[in-house]
N, C-alpha and C positions, 0 to 999 in steps of 0.2 A: 559525802562528796570527796572524791580523790583530789589530790593536788593538781593533777593534769586537767581534770574536769573544771576545777576552779579557774585555771589559767585560760582554758578555752572559753568559758563563760565570761570571764573578764574581757577577753578580746572582743567577743560579740557585743557586749554592752558598751565598750569603748570604741566600737566601730574601727577596729584595727586588725590586720591579718596576723596570723602566727608568725609568718615570715618577717613582717615589719617589726614585730616585737623582738624577735630573735636578733635582728640587726641592731635595734636600739640598746640591747643589753650586751652587744659585742660578741654574738655567737652566729655561726652560720645557720640558716634556716634548716638545713639538713640535720645538723647535729641537734638542734633544739627540738625538732620534730621527733627524733629518735628518743630523746629524754622524755618527751611527753608520752610516747607510746610505751616506754618501759616504766613510766611512773617514777623517774629518778631526778625530778627537779628538786634541787636542794633548798634549804631554808635561806641560804645566802642569795640564791637566785631569785627566790620569791621577794626578798627585800629589793633586789635590783629591778625586778619587774615593777614593783610598786613605785619606785623612784622614777623609772622611765615613763610611767603612765600618770604620774602625779596623783596617785591614790595612796591611801593609808593601808598598811598591812600590819597586823598584830599577831605575834606568836608569843604566848606567855604562859608560864606556870604560875598559878596562884596558890600559895601555901595556906594552910588553915588559919594562920595568924594574919593573913592579908598581904604578906610580903610577896612581891612579884619577881620572878626570874624571867627575863626576856632576852631575845636575840637583838643585838645592836647592829 
């Protein structure tokens, strides 16, 4: 599943429009829709989306020894 598809699915499940989500993360709906179409939503924006919708988002590399490298 692409990042864009994840965002769209999240909006459906949270019963919120893409436009409203864009406003909550401080972007214009037009700009955010373009990012979704191009597939250029950044990791930082994914964290902002999670915060705006009060959900958890994890992006992490787990090394063989169990050490985790994650986006803060």
